[in-house]
C-alpha positions in Angstrom: 126.1 15.1 109.5 129.2 17.6 109.3 129.1 20.9 107.7 132.2 22.6 106.3 131.8 26.7 107.2 133.9 28.9 105.1 134.4 32.8 104.8 134.2 35.4 101.3 135.6 33.3 98.3 135.6 36.4 96.0 136.4 34.6 92.8 138.2 36.7 90.3 140.3 35.8 87.1 142.3 39.2 87.5 145.3 39.9 90.0 144.5 42.3 93.0 146.9 45.2 93.3 150.4 44.1 94.6 149.7 40.4 94.2 152.7 38.8 92.2 151.6 35.1 91.9 148.7 34.0 89.4 146.0 34.9 91.9 143.1 32.7 90.0 145.3 29.9 89.9 145.8 30.1 93.9 142.2 31.0 94.3 140.8 27.7 92.8 143.4 25.6 94.3 142.0 26.8 97.3 138.6 26.2 96.2 139.5 22.3 95.5 141.3 22.4 99.0 137.9 23.0 100.6 135.8 20.9 98.2 138.8 17.9 99.3 138.7 18.6 103.2 135.0 18.5 103.1 134.7 15.3 101.2 138.0 13.7 103.4 136.1 14.9 106.6 132.9 13.4 105.5 131.0 16.9 105.1 127.4 16.5 103.2 126.9 20.4 103.4 129.3 23.7 102.5 128.4 26.8 103.6 129.7 30.3 102.1 128.2 33.2 103.4 128.1 35.7 100.6 130.4 37.7 97.9 130.9 34.2 96.6 132.0 36.0 93.3 134.0 39.3 93.3 131.8 40.6 90.6 128.0 39.8 88.9 130.0 39.0 85.6 132.6 36.4 85.4 134.8 35.0 82.6 133.3 31.7 80.9 136.8 29.8 81.6 136.2 30.8 85.2 132.3 29.3 85.1 133.5 26.3 83.2 136.4 25.4 85.9 133.8 26.2 88.7 131.4 24.2 87.4 133.6 21.2 86.8 134.8 21.5 90.6 131.2 21.5 92.0 130.1 18.5 89.5 133.0 16.6 90.7 132.0 16.6 94.5 128.4 16.2 93.8 128.1 14.4 96.8 128.4 17.8 98.6 125.6 20.2 98.7 126.9 24.0 98.4 124.6 26.4 100.2 125.3 30.4 99.8 123.7 34.0 99.7 124.5 37.1 97.8 127.0 39.4 98.8 127.3 43.0 97.4 129.7 42.1 95.1 127.4 39.1 93.4 124.8 41.2 92.8 124.0 44.3 90.5 122.8 47.2 92.0 121.1 44.8 94.7 119.4 42.6 92.0 120.1 39.3 91.4 118.9 39.3 87.6 121.7 38.3 84.8 124.5 37.7 87.6 126.8 34.6 87.4 125.6 33.4 91.2 122.1 33.6 89.5 123.3 30.9 86.9 124.6 28.9 89.3 121.5 29.0 91.5 119.6 28.2 88.5 121.5 25.3 87.7 120.8 24.1 91.0 124.9 24.1 91.5 124.5 26.4 94.4 121.7 26.7 96.7 120.6 30.3 97.7 119.1 30.3 101.4 116.5 32.6 102.5 113.9 33.3 104.7 112.0 29.9 104.0 113.1 27.4 106.2 115.4 24.4 104.4 115.8 21.2 106.2 118.5 18.6 106.1 118.4 15.6 108.4 116.7 17.8 111.4 118.6 20.8 110.9 117.0 24.1 109.6 118.9 26.4 107.6 118.1 29.9 106.7 120.0 32.8 104.9 120.2 36.6 104.8 121.5 38.2 101.5 123.1 41.3 101.8 120.8 44.2 102.7 118.1 41.9 103.2 116.2 41.2 107.0 117.1 38.3 109.1 114.6 35.7 109.3 113.0 34.7 112.5 113.0 30.8 112.7 109.7 29.2 112.5 110.7 26.3 114.7 112.7 28.2 117.2 112.9 24.9 119.7 114.5 22.7 116.8 118.3 23.5 115.6 118.8 26.3 113.2 121.5 27.5 111.3 122.0 31.0 109.6 124.1 32.4 107.0 124.7 36.0 106.9 126.3 38.8 105.0 126.8 41.6 107.4 129.4 43.8 108.7 130.2 41.7 112.0 132.9 42.4 114.2 134.4 40.2 117.3 134.2 43.4 119.9 135.3 46.8 118.4 134.8 48.8 115.3 137.3 48.0 112.6 137.9 51.9 111.9 137.6 54.9 114.0 134.6 56.3 112.1 132.7 52.9 111.3 129.2 52.9 112.0 127.3 50.1 110.0 128.2 47.5 112.1 127.0 45.2 115.0 129.4 43.3 117.7 129.4 39.2 117.7 127.9 39.2 121.1 125.0 41.8 120.0 124.5 39.4 117.3 124.0 36.3 119.0 122.1 38.0 121.9 119.6 39.5 119.2 118.9 36.7 117.1 119.1 34.3 120.0 116.7 31.3 118.2 120.0 30.7 116.2 122.4 27.9 117.4 125.1 28.9 114.8 125.6 32.0 112.9 128.0 31.7 109.7 128.6 35.6 108.9 130.4 37.3 105.6 131.5 40.6 104.8 134.4 41.1 107.5 137.4 39.5 106.0 139.2 39.0 109.1 138.7 35.8 110.5 137.4 34.8 114.3 134.9 33.2 116.4 132.8 34.3 119.1 131.0 31.8 121.8 132.8 28.4 122.8 130.4 26.0 121.9 127.5 25.1 119.5 124.1 26.2 120.5 125.4 30.0 121.1 128.4 30.6 118.1 129.3 32.6 115.5 132.0 31.9 113.2 133.4 34.4 110.7 136.1 32.7 108.7 137.0 36.1 107.0 138.3 36.0 103.4 139.6 33.1 101.6 142.3 35.5 99.9 144.7 38.2 100.8 143.9 40.8 98.7 145.1 43.8 100.1 148.4 45.0 101.8 146.4 45.2 105.5 146.0 41.3 105.3 149.8 40.7 105.8 149.1 38.8 108.8 145.4 37.2 107.7 145.2 33.3 107.8 142.2 31.8 105.9 140.4 29.4 107.9 137.3 27.2 107.6 135.4 25.3 110.4 133.7 21.9 110.3 130.6 21.4 112.8 129.5 18.1 113.5 126.1 18.0 114.3 126.1 14.9 115.9 128.5 15.9 118.6 128.4 19.5 118.3 132.2 19.5 118.0 133.7 22.5 116.2 137.1 22.3 114.5 139.2 25.0 112.8 141.4 23.8 109.7 143.7 26.5 108.5 143.7 26.9 104.8 147.2 26.5 103.6 149.1 29.6 102.4 152.6 31.0 101.2 154.6 33.5 102.8 153.2 36.9 102.1 156.5 38.0 100.6 155.9 35.3 98.0 152.5 36.6 96.7 152.9 40.1 97.2 155.1 42.8 96.2 155.6 44.6 99.6 158.1 47.0 98.9 156.0 48.6 96.2 153.0 48.5 98.5 155.2 50.1 101.5 156.6 52.9 98.8 153.4 53.7 97.5 151.7 53.8 101.2 154.3 56.3 102.3 153.8 58.3 99.1 150.1 58.9 100.0 150.7 59.7 103.8 153.3 62.3 102.4 150.7 63.6 100.0 147.9 63.5 102.8 150.2 65.6 105.2 150.9 68.0 102.3 147.0 68.4 101.7 146.1 68.5 105.4 148.8 71.4 105.6 146.9 73.4 102.8 143.7 72.9 104.8 145.0 74.5 107.6 146.6 77.5 106.1 143.6 78.2 103.7 141.0 80.9 104.9 137.8 80.9 103.3 137.2 84.7 104.3 140.4 85.7 102.1 140.5 86.3 98.2 142.1 83.7 96.2 145.1 86.1 95.6 145.8 86.5 99.1 145.5 82.9 99.8 148.1 81.8 97.3 150.5 84.7 98.5 150.0 83.2 101.9 150.8 79.7 100.5 153.8 80.5 98.7 155.1 82.5 101.7 154.3 79.3 104.0 156.3 77.3 101.6 159.3 79.4 100.7 158.2 79.4 97.2 161.2 81.0 95.1 161.2 84.7 93.7 161.0 83.4 90.2 157.9 81.3 90.8 156.2 84.1 93.1 156.8 86.5 90.2 155.1 84.3 87.6 152.2 83.7 89.9 151.9 87.3 90.8 152.1 88.2 86.6 149.5 85.7 86.0 147.1 87.3 88.8 147.7 90.8 87.6 146.8 89.7 83.8 143.8 87.9 84.9 142.3 90.9 86.8 143.5 93.3 83.8 141.2 90.9 81.6 144.0 89.6 79.4 
């Protein structure tokens, strides 16, 4: 048996900021590519670790096209879990993924063992406890939507995360863990039996993903071989307006620097008018503006 492992799909109909291509068409093309690769390689199962959709509600034409794709490749079973983007206030009622689950187009894994050809599959949706395998001596695979990093935190004050090493150590009864939520692509562990795969996001949705290369992995359960397949992508400047993104980033940095300057020159113990006077002096405000400001303050305290 072969299994294709993927990452966060974030299916949506609208373009993210800075994308200049038809994001929806590009996205659906990549999903078709995944199914076609799975069929070509003889995969029986596709694992998708949450954030299947980008929001709980999807347009009817999105649902229709996705149903068409899944039914066309009906020999391939699609296993998933709920990410935070798939749910409404952490509830699955009245969500698009819930409809797909009810129609048995997508099988949602949980803490109940789901066995296929001697392989046990478990799932942990966003915010859910990770199940303990009931048969630890058998082959157990977990898909989980949880912030797992390869080694180090992604930003300086990040706290809600676990390293891949600690994840494998803590849940060592799993032979393979497929994780979602972290949009970066990485693997940890060199062979099946103690390995974590985080494929990252299928699409580049932010400017920080300039160098991101989406990928999927195929696991051959008969040989325990794991192979990487890079998802075809176009050059970043063909799908994103880099010039606009850099311009806005520069504006934001300038604004942040200005606000930081205001904070450093502000003294909570001084009165408002003294702080304003200090600010105008620091920024070399013109005499005309200072005169207007002083006039307004004077009128305020005079009750006018």
